[in-house]
C-alpha positions as CSV (number, residue, x, y, z in Angstrom):
1,X,7.5,11.2,15.6
2,X,7.5,10.2,12.0
3,X,9.4,8.5,9.2
4,X,11.4,11.3,7.6
5,X,13.0,9.3,4.8
6,X,13.0,5.8,3.2
7,X,16.0,4.5,1.2
8,X,15.5,1.3,-0.8
9,X,17.9,-0.8,-2.8
10,X,17.3,-3.6,-5.2
11,X,13.6,-4.3,-4.7
12,X,12.0,-4.8,-8.0
13,X,11.9,-1.4,-9.8
14,X,13.3,0.3,-6.7
15,X,16.9,-0.3,-7.5
16,X,18.2,2.7,-5.6
17,X,15.8,5.3,-4.5
18,X,15.3,7.8,-1.6
19,X,11.8,8.8,-0.6
20,X,11.1,11.6,1.8
21,X,7.8,11.6,3.6
22,X,5.6,14.4,4.8
23,X,4.5,14.5,8.4
24,X,0.9,13.5,7.4
25,X,0.2,12.9,3.7
26,X,2.6,12.0,0.9
27,X,1.1,11.7,-2.6
28,X,2.9,9.4,-5.1
29,X,2.1,9.9,-8.7
30,X,3.6,8.6,-11.9
31,X,3.0,6.6,-15.1
32,X,2.2,2.9,-15.1
33,X,5.1,0.6,-14.2
34,X,7.0,3.3,-12.4
35,X,7.4,1.6,-9.1
36,X,4.4,2.7,-7.0
37,X,3.2,-0.8,-6.4
38,X,6.7,-2.0,-5.6
39,X,6.8,0.4,-2.7
40,X,3.5,-0.7,-1.3
41,X,4.4,-4.4,-1.7
42,X,7.7,-4.0,0.1
43,X,6.1,-2.6,3.2
44,X,3.3,-5.2,3.0
45,X,6.0,-7.8,3.2
46,X,7.8,-6.1,6.1
47,X,4.7,-5.7,8.2
48,X,3.5,-9.3,7.6
49,X,2.7,-11.3,10.8
50,X,4.8,-14.0,9.5
51,X,8.5,-13.7,8.7
52,X,8.7,-11.8,5.4
53,X,9.7,-13.8,2.4
54,X,11.4,-12.7,-0.7
55,X,12.3,-14.4,-3.9
56,X,14.7,-14.0,-6.8
57,X,12.0,-12.2,-8.8
58,X,11.9,-9.5,-6.0
59,X,15.5,-8.4,-6.8
60,X,15.9,-5.6,-9.3
61,X,16.5,-7.1,-12.7
62,X,19.6,-5.0,-13.2
63,X,21.4,-6.8,-10.3
64,X,20.8,-10.3,-11.5
65,X,24.2,-10.3,-13.2
66,X,25.8,-10.0,-9.8
67,X,24.6,-13.5,-8.9
68,X,26.3,-14.8,-12.0
69,X,29.5,-12.8,-11.2
70,X,29.5,-14.2,-7.7
71,X,29.1,-17.7,-9.1
72,X,32.1,-17.2,-11.3
73,X,34.2,-15.9,-8.4
74,X,33.2,-19.1,-6.5
75,X,34.4,-21.2,-9.4
76,X,37.7,-19.3,-9.3
77,X,38.2,-20.1,-5.7
78,X,37.8,-16.6,-4.3
79,X,37.2,-16.4,-0.5
80,X,33.7,-15.9,1.0
81,X,34.2,-12.2,1.9
82,X,35.0,-11.3,-1.8
83,X,32.0,-13.3,-3.0
84,X,29.6,-11.7,-0.5
85,X,30.7,-8.2,-1.7
86,X,29.3,-9.1,-5.1
87,X,26.1,-10.8,-4.1
88,X,23.2,-8.4,-4.2
89,X,21.0,-7.7,-1.2
90,X,17.6,-6.0,-0.7
91,X,18.0,-3.1,1.7
92,X,15.5,-0.7,3.3
93,X,16.8,2.1,5.4
94,X,14.3,4.1,7.6
95,X,15.3,7.5,9.1
96,X,12.9,8.3,11.9
97,X,12.6,11.8,13.3
98,X,11.6,12.1,16.9
99,X,12.2,15.9,17.5
100,X,9.8,17.3,20.1
101,X,8.4,13.8,20.8
102,X,7.2,13.6,24.5
103,X,8.6,10.1,24.8
104,X,10.4,7.6,22.6
105,X,8.3,4.5,23.6
106,X,9.2,1.5,21.5
107,X,11.7,3.6,19.5
108,X,14.0,4.0,22.5
109,X,15.8,0.6,21.9
110,X,16.6,1.7,18.3
111,X,18.3,4.9,19.5
112,X,21.9,4.0,20.0
113,X,23.8,7.3,19.5
114,X,25.1,9.4,22.4
115,X,24.6,12.8,20.7
116,X,22.1,14.8,22.8
117,X,21.5,17.1,19.7
118,X,20.6,14.2,17.4
119,X,16.9,13.7,17.0
120,X,17.0,10.9,14.4
121,X,17.0,7.1,14.6
122,X,18.0,4.9,11.8
123,X,16.9,1.4,11.1
124,X,18.4,-0.8,8.3
125,X,16.6,-4.0,7.1
126,X,18.6,-6.3,4.9
127,X,17.7,-9.4,3.0
128,X,21.1,-11.1,2.4
129,X,22.9,-14.4,2.3
130,X,23.2,-16.2,5.6
131,X,26.6,-16.4,7.2
132,X,28.7,-19.3,5.9
133,X,26.3,-20.3,3.1
134,X,28.2,-19.3,0.0
135,X,29.0,-23.0,-0.6
136,X,25.4,-24.1,-0.2
137,X,24.1,-21.4,-2.5
138,X,26.3,-22.6,-5.4
139,X,26.6,-26.3,-4.5
140,X,26.5,-28.8,-7.4
141,X,26.0,-26.2,-10.1
142,X,27.9,-27.4,-13.1
143,X,29.6,-25.3,-15.8
144,X,29.6,-26.4,-19.4
145,X,32.6,-24.8,-21.2
146,X,31.0,-25.7,-24.6
147,X,27.6,-24.1,-23.9
148,X,26.9,-20.4,-24.6
149,X,26.9,-18.0,-21.8
150,X,23.2,-17.1,-22.3
151,X,22.3,-20.8,-22.1
152,X,24.3,-21.2,-19.0
153,X,22.8,-18.2,-17.4
154,X,19.2,-19.3,-18.1
155,X,19.7,-22.6,-16.3
156,X,21.7,-20.9,-13.5
157,X,18.9,-18.5,-12.7
158,X,16.4,-21.3,-12.7
159,X,18.4,-22.8,-9.9
160,X,18.8,-19.5,-8.1
161,X,15.0,-19.1,-8.0
162,X,15.0,-22.1,-5.6
163,X,18.2,-21.4,-3.7
164,X,17.7,-17.7,-2.8
165,X,14.7,-18.2,-0.4
166,X,16.6,-21.1,1.3
167,X,19.9,-19.4,1.9
168,X,18.9,-15.7,2.3
169,X,17.5,-14.2,5.5
170,X,16.2,-10.9,6.8
171,X,18.1,-9.0,9.4
172,X,17.3,-5.8,11.3
173,X,19.9,-3.3,12.5
174,X,19.8,-0.2,14.6
175,X,22.4,2.2,13.2
176,X,23.9,5.3,14.7
177,X,23.0,8.2,12.3
178,X,26.4,9.8,13.1
179,X,28.5,6.7,12.8
180,X,27.5,3.9,10.4
181,X,29.9,1.5,12.1
182,X,28.0,1.7,15.3
183,X,25.2,-0.9,14.9
184,X,23.0,-3.0,17.0
185,X,21.3,-6.2,15.8
186,X,17.6,-6.3,16.5
187,X,14.9,-8.9,16.3
188,X,12.4,-8.5,13.5
189,X,9.6,-8.6,15.9
190,X,10.9,-5.5,17.6
191,X,10.7,-3.6,14.3
192,X,7.2,-4.9,13.6
193,X,6.1,-3.8,17.1
194,X,7.6,-0.4,16.4
195,X,5.8,0.2,13.1
196,X,2.2,-0.7,12.3
197,X,1.0,-0.6,8.7
198,X,-2.4,-0.6,7.0
199,X,-3.2,-1.2,3.4
200,X,-6.2,-0.2,1.3
201,X,-5.6,-2.0,-2.0
202,X,-6.5,-0.7,-5.4
203,X,-8.5,-3.9,-6.0
204,X,-11.1,-3.6,-3.3
205,X,-13.7,-6.2,-4.6
206,X,-16.5,-3.6,-4.6
207,X,-17.5,-4.2,-8.2
208,X,-17.6,-8.0,-8.1
209,X,-21.2,-8.9,-8.6
210,X,-20.7,-12.1,-10.4
211,X,-21.5,-14.3,-7.4
212,X,-22.7,-14.2,-3.9
213,X,-22.6,-10.8,-2.2
214,X,-19.3,-10.6,-0.4
215,X,-20.4,-8.0,2.1
216,X,-17.1,-6.1,1.9
217,X,-18.2,-3.5,4.4
218,X,-19.4,-6.1,6.8
219,X,-16.0,-7.6,7.0
220,X,-14.7,-4.3,8.2
221,X,-17.3,-4.3,11.0
222,X,-16.0,-7.7,12.1
223,X,-12.5,-6.3,12.5
224,X,-13.8,-3.3,14.4
225,X,-15.6,-5.7,16.8
226,X,-12.4,-7.7,17.3
227,X,-10.6,-4.5,18.3
228,X,-13.4,-3.6,20.7
229,X,-13.2,-6.9,22.5
230,X,-9.5,-6.7,23.1
231,X,-8.1,-6.2,26.6
232,X,-6.5,-2.9,25.5
233,X,-9.7,-1.4,24.0
234,X,-11.1,1.8,25.4
235,X,-13.8,1.4,28.2
236,X,-16.5,2.7,25.8
237,X,-15.6,0.1,23.2
238,X,-15.5,-2.7,25.8
239,X,-19.0,-1.6,27.0
240,X,-20.3,-1.8,23.4
241,X,-18.8,-5.3,23.0
242,X,-20.2,-6.4,26.3
243,X,-23.7,-5.2,25.3
244,X,-23.4,-7.2,22.1
245,X,-22.5,-10.3,24.1
246,X,-25.4,-9.8,26.5
247,X,-27.8,-9.4,23.6
248,X,-26.5,-12.7,22.1
249,X,-26.7,-14.4,25.5
250,X,-30.4,-13.5,25.8
251,X,-31.1,-15.0,22.4
252,X,-29.0,-18.1,23.4
253,X,-31.3,-18.7,26.5
254,X,-34.3,-18.6,24.3
255,X,-32.7,-21.1,21.9
256,X,-31.8,-23.5,24.7
257,X,-35.3,-23.5,26.2
258,X,-37.5,-23.6,23.1
259,X,-35.7,-23.9,19.8
260,X,-33.6,-27.0,20.7
261,X,-36.6,-28.7,22.2
262,X,-38.4,-28.4,18.9
263,X,-35.3,-29.4,17.0
264,X,-35.0,-32.5,19.1
265,X,-38.2,-33.8,17.6
266,X,-36.6,-33.8,14.2
267,X,-34.1,-36.4,15.2
268,X,-34.8,-39.8,13.8
269,X,-36.3,-42.4,16.0
270,X,-33.1,-44.2,16.8
271,X,-34.9,-46.4,19.4
272,X,-36.2,-48.5,16.6
273,X,-32.6,-49.7,16.1
274,X,-32.0,-50.3,19.7
275,X,-30.2,-47.0,20.3
276,X,-29.5,-45.7,22.9
277,X,-28.8,-49.0,24.7
278,X,-28.0,-49.4,28.3
279,X,-24.5,-48.0,28.0
280,X,-25.1,-45.5,25.2
281,X,-25.4,-41.8,25.8
282,X,-28.5,-40.0,24.6
283,X,-28.4,-37.4,21.8
284,X,-29.2,-33.7,22.3
285,X,-29.2,-30.7,20.0
286,X,-27.3,-27.5,21.1
287,X,-27.1,-24.4,19.0
288,X,-24.5,-21.9,20.2
289,X,-24.0,-18.3,19.0
290,X,-21.2,-15.9,19.4
291,X,-20.7,-12.3,18.3
292,X,-17.8,-13.0,15.9
293,X,-19.7,-15.8,14.1
294,X,-22.7,-13.5,13.8
295,X,-20.6,-10.8,12.2
296,X,-18.7,-13.2,10.0
297,X,-21.6,-15.2,8.5
298,X,-24.9,-13.4,9.3
299,X,-24.4,-9.6,9.5
300,X,-24.6,-7.5,6.4
301,X,-24.4,-3.7,5.9
302,X,-27.6,-2.6,4.2
303,X,-28.7,0.7,2.8
304,X,-31.8,2.4,4.2
305,X,-34.9,1.6,2.1
306,X,-38.6,2.1,2.6
307,X,-41.5,0.2,4.2
308,X,-39.1,-1.8,6.2
309,X,-37.3,-3.2,3.2
310,X,-33.6,-2.3,3.2
311,X,-31.3,-2.6,0.2
312,X,-28.3,-4.9,0.1
313,X,-24.8,-3.3,0.3
314,X,-24.2,-4.1,-3.3
315,X,-27.2,-2.0,-4.4
316,X,-25.4,1.2,-3.5
317,X,-23.4,3.0,-6.2
318,X,-19.8,1.9,-6.6
319,X,-18.5,5.4,-5.8
320,X,-20.4,5.6,-2.5
321,X,-19.4,2.1,-1.5
322,X,-15.7,2.9,-2.3
323,X,-15.8,6.1,-0.1
324,X,-17.6,4.3,2.7
325,X,-15.2,1.4,2.5
326,X,-12.1,3.7,2.7
327,X,-13.6,5.5,5.7
328,X,-14.4,2.2,7.4
329,X,-10.9,0.9,6.8
330,X,-9.3,4.1,8.1
331,X,-11.5,3.8,11.2
332,X,-10.5,0.2,11.6
333,X,-6.8,1.1,11.3
334,X,-7.3,3.8,13.9
335,X,-9.1,1.5,16.4
336,X,-6.5,-1.3,15.9
337,X,-3.6,1.2,16.6
338,X,-5.3,2.6,19.7
339,X,-6.1,-1.0,20.9
340,X,-2.4,-1.9,21.2
341,X,-1.3,-2.2,24.8
342,X,1.8,-0.2,24.0
343,X,1.1,2.0,20.9
344,X,3.6,1.6,18.1
345,X,5.7,4.7,17.4
346,X,5.0,4.8,13.7
347,X,1.8,4.1,11.8
348,X,1.9,4.0,8.0
349,X,-1.3,3.7,6.0
350,X,-1.1,3.0,2.3
351,X,-4.1,4.0,0.2
352,X,-3.9,2.8,-3.4
353,X,-5.9,4.7,-6.1
354,X,-8.6,6.3,-3.8
355,X,-10.2,7.7,-7.0
356,X,-11.7,4.4,-8.0
357,X,-15.4,5.0,-8.9
358,X,-15.4,8.5,-7.4
359,X,-16.4,11.4,-9.5
360,X,-13.8,14.2,-9.9
361,X,-15.2,16.6,-7.2
362,X,-15.3,13.8,-4.7
363,X,-11.7,12.8,-5.5
364,X,-10.6,16.4,-4.7
365,X,-12.6,16.5,-1.5
366,X,-11.1,13.2,-0.3
367,X,-7.5,14.2,-0.7
368,X,-8.0,17.6,0.8
369,X,-9.9,16.2,3.8
370,X,-7.8,13.2,4.5
371,X,-5.8,14.8,7.2
372,X,-9.0,16.2,8.8
373,X,-10.4,12.7,9.0
374,X,-7.4,11.6,11.1
375,X,-7.8,14.6,13.4
376,X,-11.6,14.0,13.7
377,X,-10.9,10.4,14.8
378,X,-8.5,11.5,17.4
379,X,-10.8,14.3,18.7
380,X,-13.9,12.2,18.9
381,X,-12.7,8.7,19.8
382,X,-9.4,9.2,21.6
383,X,-9.9,12.3,23.9
384,X,-7.9,14.5,21.6
385,X,-4.8,12.4,21.8
386,X,-3.1,12.5,18.3
387,X,-3.1,9.6,16.0
388,X,0.5,9.6,14.6
389,X,-0.5,8.3,11.2
390,X,1.4,9.0,7.9
391,X,-0.7,8.4,4.8
392,X,1.0,7.3,1.6
393,X,-1.4,7.7,-1.3
394,X,-0.8,6.5,-4.8
395,X,-2.9,7.8,-7.6
396,X,-3.4,8.0,-11.4
397,X,-5.9,10.9,-11.0
398,X,-5.0,14.4,-12.1
399,X,-7.9,15.6,-9.9
400,X,-6.3,14.1,-6.8
401,X,-2.7,15.2,-7.8
402,X,-3.7,18.7,-8.6
403,X,-5.6,19.3,-5.4
404,X,-2.7,18.2,-3.2
405,X,0.1,20.7,-2.4
406,X,3.1,20.5,-4.7
407,X,5.3,20.0,-1.7
408,X,3.6,16.7,-0.9
409,X,4.0,15.1,-4.3
410,X,6.6,12.5,-5.1
411,X,6.9,11.8,-8.8
412,X,7.9,8.2,-9.7
413,X,9.7,8.1,-13.1
414,X,10.8,4.8,-14.8
415,X,14.1,5.2,-16.6
416,X,16.1,2.8,-18.8
417,X,19.1,1.1,-17.2
418,X,22.3,2.3,-18.9
419,X,24.0,-1.1,-18.5
420,X,21.2,-3.6,-19.0
421,X,19.0,-3.6,-22.2
422,X,15.2,-3.7,-21.8
423,X,15.4,-3.0,-18.1
424,X,14.1,0.0,-16.2
425,X,14.4,1.3,-12.7
426,X,12.6,3.9,-10.7
427,X,13.8,7.4,-10.0
428,X,11.9,9.4,-7.4
429,X,11.6,13.2,-7.9
430,X,10.6,15.2,-4.9
431,X,8.6,18.3,-5.9
432,X,9.3,19.9,-2.5
433,X,13.0,19.8,-3.3
434,X,12.9,20.2,-7.1
435,X,10.5,23.2,-7.2
436,X,11.2,24.6,-3.8
437,X,13.8,27.2,-4.3
438,X,13.1,30.9,-3.6
439,X,13.5,31.8,-7.3
440,X,10.8,29.3,-8.2
441,X,8.2,30.2,-5.6
442,X,6.1,32.4,-7.9
443,X,6.3,29.9,-10.8
444,X,5.4,27.0,-8.5
445,X,2.3,28.8,-7.2
446,X,1.3,29.7,-10.8
447,X,1.7,26.1,-12.0
448,X,-0.2,24.7,-9.1
449,X,-3.1,27.0,-9.6
450,X,-3.1,26.4,-13.3
451,X,-2.9,22.7,-13.1
452,X,-5.8,22.7,-10.5
453,X,-8.0,24.9,-12.7
454,X,-7.3,23.0,-15.9
455,X,-7.1,19.4,-14.6
456,X,-3.7,19.2,-16.2
457,X,-2.4,15.6,-16.4
458,X,1.4,16.3,-17.0
459,X,2.2,14.1,-14.0
460,X,1.0,11.0,-15.7
461,X,2.0,11.6,-19.4
462,X,4.7,10.1,-21.5
463,X,5.2,13.3,-23.5
464,X,3.7,16.7,-23.6
465,X,2.6,19.4,-26.1
466,X,2.2,23.0,-25.1
467,X,-0.2,24.9,-27.4
468,X,-1.5,28.4,-27.6
469,X,-5.3,28.1,-27.9
470,X,-8.5,26.4,-29.1
471,X,-7.5,26.2,-32.7
472,X,-4.5,24.0,-32.0
473,X,-6.4,22.0,-29.5
474,X,-9.2,21.1,-31.9
475,X,-6.9,20.4,-34.9
476,X,-4.1,18.6,-33.1
477,X,-5.7,15.1,-32.9
478,X,-6.2,15.1,-36.7
479,X,-2.6,16.5,-37.2
480,X,-1.1,13.8,-35.0
481,X,-3.1,11.2,-37.0
482,X,-1.9,12.6,-40.4
483,X,1.8,12.8,-39.3
484,X,1.5,9.2,-37.9
485,X,0.4,8.0,-41.4
486,X,3.9,8.8,-42.7
487,X,5.7,6.8,-40.0
488,X,6.2,3.1,-40.6
489,X,6.8,2.0,-37.0
490,X,3.5,1.9,-35.0
491,X,5.3,2.1,-31.7
492,X,6.8,5.5,-32.5
493,X,3.5,7.0,-33.5
494,X,2.2,9.6,-31.1
495,X,-1.3,8.1,-31.3
496,X,0.1,5.1,-29.4
497,X,1.7,7.2,-26.7
498,X,0.2,9.0,-23.8
499,X,0.6,12.7,-24.8
500,X,-0.6,15.5,-22.5
501,X,-1.8,18.5,-24.4
502,X,-1.7,21.7,-22.3
503,X,-3.2,25.0,-23.5
504,X,-0.9,27.7,-22.1
505,X,-1.0,30.6,-24.6
506,X,2.2,32.4,-25.9
507,X,2.9,34.3,-22.7
508,X,3.0,31.5,-20.1
509,X,4.7,28.5,-21.8
510,X,8.1,29.3,-20.5
511,X,6.8,29.1,-16.9
512,X,6.3,25.3,-17.5
513,X,9.9,24.6,-18.6
514,X,11.3,24.1,-15.1
515,X,8.5,21.6,-14.3
516,X,8.8,19.8,-17.6
517,X,12.5,19.4,-17.3
518,X,12.1,18.2,-13.7
519,X,9.6,15.6,-14.8
520,X,11.9,14.7,-17.8
521,X,9.0,14.9,-20.2
522,X,9.9,15.2,-23.8
523,X,7.9,18.3,-24.8
524,X,6.9,20.2,-28.0
525,X,6.0,23.8,-27.6
526,X,3.8,25.0,-30.5
527,X,3.5,28.8,-30.6
528,X,3.0,31.7,-33.0
529,X,5.4,34.1,-34.5
530,X,3.1,37.0,-33.4
531,X,5.0,39.6,-35.5
532,X,4.6,43.3,-34.7
533,X,5.9,46.4,-36.3
534,X,7.8,48.6,-33.8
535,X,7.6,51.5,-36.1
536,X,3.8,51.3,-36.1
537,X,3.1,51.3,-32.3
538,X,4.0,47.6,-32.1
539,X,0.8,46.7,-33.9
540,X,0.4,43.1,-35.2
541,X,1.3,42.8,-38.9
542,X,2.2,40.3,-41.6
543,X,5.5,38.6,-41.2
544,X,7.1,40.4,-44.1
545,X,6.2,43.7,-42.5
546,X,7.3,42.7,-38.9
547,X,10.3,44.0,-37.1
548,X,9.9,42.0,-33.9
549,X,7.8,39.4,-32.1
550,X,5.4,40.0,-29.2
551,X,5.5,36.3,-28.2
552,X,6.8,35.9,-24.7
553,X,7.8,32.3,-25.1
554,X,9.9,33.0,-28.2
555,X,11.6,35.9,-26.6
556,X,12.4,33.9,-23.5
557,X,13.7,31.0,-25.6
558,X,16.2,33.2,-27.5
559,X,17.1,35.4,-24.6
560,X,15.7,38.8,-25.5
561,X,13.2,41.0,-27.3
562,X,15.4,42.1,-30.2
563,X,15.1,39.0,-32.3
564,X,13.5,39.8,-35.7
565,X,11.1,37.6,-37.7
566,X,13.7,37.1,-40.5
567,X,16.2,35.9,-37.9
568,X,13.6,33.5,-36.4
569,X,12.8,32.1,-39.8
570,X,16.5,31.3,-40.4
571,X,16.9,29.5,-37.1
572,X,18.0,25.9,-37.5
573,X,16.4,22.8,-35.9
574,X,19.3,22.7,-33.4
575,X,18.5,26.3,-32.3
576,X,14.9,25.2,-31.6
577,X,15.9,22.2,-29.4
578,X,17.1,22.3,-25.8
579,X,17.5,18.9,-24.3
580,X,14.1,17.3,-24.3
581,X,12.2,20.5,-25.3
582,X,11.6,21.7,-28.8
583,X,10.1,25.0,-30.0
584,X,7.9,25.1,-33.1
585,X,6.7,28.3,-34.7
586,X,5.7,29.3,-38.2
587,X,8.2,28.9,-41.1
588,X,7.7,29.0,-44.9
589,X,6.3,25.9,-46.4
590,X,9.1,25.9,-48.9
591,X,12.1,28.1,-50.0
592,X,11.1,31.7,-50.9
593,X,7.5,31.0,-49.9
594,X,5.7,33.5,-47.6
595,X,5.4,32.8,-43.9
596,X,2.3,32.9,-41.7
597,X,2.0,34.8,-38.5
598,X,-0.6,32.6,-36.7
599,X,-1.8,29.0,-37.1
600,X,-4.8,30.2,-39.1
601,X,-3.0,32.0,-41.9
602,X,-0.3,29.4,-41.9
603,X,-2.9,26.7,-42.4
604,X,-4.2,28.6,-45.4
605,X,-0.6,28.9,-46.8
606,X,0.0,25.2,-46.3
607,X,-3.2,24.4,-48.3
608,X,-3.4,26.9,-51.2
609,X,-5.6,24.8,-53.4
610,X,-8.1,24.3,-50.6
611,X,-8.6,28.1,-50.3
612,X,-8.1,29.0,-54.0
613,X,-4.9,31.0,-53.5
614,X,-3.1,32.6,-56.5
615,X,0.7,32.6,-57.1
616,X,3.3,33.1,-54.4
617,X,3.5,36.9,-54.8
618,X,0.0,37.4,-53.5
619,X,-0.4,34.4,-51.1
620,X,0.8,36.1,-47.9
621,X,-1.7,39.0,-48.3
622,X,-4.5,36.6,-49.4
623,X,-3.9,34.2,-46.6
624,X,-3.8,37.2,-44.1
625,X,-7.3,38.3,-45.4
626,X,-8.8,34.8,-45.4
627,X,-7.5,34.1,-41.9
628,X,-8.8,37.5,-40.6
629,X,-12.4,36.4,-41.5
630,X,-12.2,33.2,-39.5
631,X,-13.9,32.6,-36.2
632,X,-11.3,30.5,-34.4
633,X,-13.6,27.8,-33.0
634,X,-15.7,27.5,-36.2
635,X,-12.5,27.3,-38.3
636,X,-11.0,24.6,-36.1
637,X,-14.2,22.5,-36.0
638,X,-14.7,22.7,-39.7
639,X,-11.3,21.2,-40.6
640,X,-11.1,18.9,-37.6
641,X,-14.5,17.2,-38.3
642,X,-16.1,18.1,-41.6
643,X,-13.3,18.8,-44.1
644,X,-10.4,16.7,-43.2
645,X,-8.5,16.4,-46.5
646,X,-5.6,18.9,-45.9
647,X,-1.9,19.2,-45.3
648,X,-0.4,19.7,-41.8
649,X,1.6,23.0,-41.7
650,X,5.3,22.4,-42.0
651,X,6.3,23.8,-38.6
652,X,3.8,21.5,-36.7
653,X,4.6,18.4,-38.8
654,X,8.3,18.8,-38.1
655,X,7.6,19.3,-34.4
656,X,5.3,16.3,-34.1
657,X,7.9,14.1,-35.9
658,X,10.6,15.2,-33.4
659,X,8.3,14.5,-30.5
660,X,7.5,11.0,-31.7
661,X,11.2,10.2,-31.7
662,X,12.8,8.7,-28.7
663,X,11.9,5.4,-27.0
664,X,9.9,5.0,-23.9
665,X,11.1,2.6,-21.2
666,X,10.0,-1.0,-21.9
667,X,8.0,-2.9,-19.3
668,X,10.2,-5.1,-17.2
669,X,9.9,-8.7,-18.3
670,X,9.9,-11.7,-16.0
671,X,12.6,-14.3,-15.8
672,X,12.9,-16.2,-19.1
673,X,11.6,-19.7,-19.0
674,X,13.9,-22.6,-19.9
675,X,12.9,-24.5,-22.9
676,X,12.8,-28.3,-22.3
677,X,15.2,-28.8,-25.2
678,X,18.1,-27.1,-23.4
679,X,17.7,-28.5,-19.9
680,X,20.6,-30.9,-19.4
681,X,20.4,-33.1,-16.3
682,X,24.2,-33.2,-15.8
683,X,24.4,-29.5,-14.9
684,X,21.3,-29.4,-12.7
685,X,21.7,-30.0,-9.0
686,X,19.7,-32.7,-7.2
687,X,16.6,-31.1,-5.6
688,X,14.7,-32.1,-2.6
689,X,11.1,-33.3,-3.0
690,X,8.7,-30.3,-2.9
691,X,11.4,-27.8,-3.9
692,X,11.5,-28.3,-7.6
């Protein structure tokens, strides 16, 4: 039994998304501000012991206009049903698969269909306006015909910030998967009993050494002890808890008989003041201990030292503490789940950025062993009974992402809203579905192996550059810097954007196109003409002598092997652009100038004075000879580090300028504040004390 799919509407960046979950581990990747934290926060709210609370700021920014439109409909006298259709709601839809489940347990009351072949249950959670409260939501909000709309809206949303939590409520429905009109209202507590959640936050407090040692690991031990003392704990755990209590009781007896008698002597001689009198009670000292207080205030996890001196928890390395903390928390979640008198049907555990402080190899081991950890807990501590946990892991680490199977990755992409300026929303791309077709199986396996071996970070980049080899890799940073110097807008410079540079060679670049298009990464492919002469056993040659190209990327781009170097040189910019991909290969630096075959001889042709070239008639041959004497790495290092006064070859400069174009999605901004100068008391409603 597991959550198969989650559909979310109108919560922060998650305006309308559908997220499928793996049976055990789902890995969520993406750039910053792409909605990963929004997902975790939503389930943190829903699993809260208290009734979940939402605010206006929790609605997707793109739906704010609907509050305003509903207000205008109310002013026009429209009935409540029409107004409610416009008002936005936050909605979460869970599709739970129970195929082959031995029993339904707490899920049974959410299964309302009558189809014996159906093995899915659907739960819909909505945060929406309470029945009959349209009037209360918009009560006493004035409308100034002379004020601008933007001014009116600013004040209107200030009021809505206070009104929404008052007049909206959360409702839970069981919905027939085969008939959306067949619904059953459920109590929120029923849902919270059905699904248990655990959260390991990105900010774990492990590196806070500014004050008193917090004992982060010790806090986890306290929670484990609480679970062991519960009525539903296993007999082994209850025996351990009982032994702890007996040990404390032994200490308590010693305190009562000796420690408190000595402590009594420290009390002031109250008899000097006539106390206690005839009717006054005497004073005694009593020191009581309990296991929970000992764990909370006086138990610390230490690291083994020498000569009886153990080191405080904080003396361990941050990476080791992070790993230990995660394992402790997972064990805590496992114990808490098993301690439930009736186990929940679903257990979601969110792990944010497990890579914090871990070295790359440990990051890879962690994600690859996560499922094994859950199995080990079940085998050793639960008599082999499975722990039905689903892990949702968010990461910014290419080491974690590349070690996980492609099919488990969900890519969160932030895209601009088409209707609202400066607002973005999340789009979720499922690599299981997007790169899962039979025709893409071989490409997918190649890409996964390649990204694992090279630590490729395409999944976290804003844009990408595919290059051939070490020469381009070493020279590219300086080339990006030089091209950026010609651009006036700092925001459009590649140096201020996260660009992933991937070395793929000329034969494999086209294998990345499907992935790059799927990820919607604006990509520049820099490759070489690689001219050959078919009449001379396809040997490499100067461009002027070439009949064809041996470059697999170029041939794939233009759909065949018969394209000639002269045809390639004549191709327009439009021919080299396909959607958000652009191909860049050698072209003459100017009209009637010679063209280079590789990056090295093209670099020479682009900088004739630097290499002492003669007139144009001899330059191709001279550049060919000079480049032939280069050792690629030495050449690249020399002009990347030592001699940096040179001109970027035309084909690369044009490609980098194209790549720099296009805007990235802006970060969502909070609600605007209302300047005091435009707050007019006649259009503000009266507010109760404590709500303003």
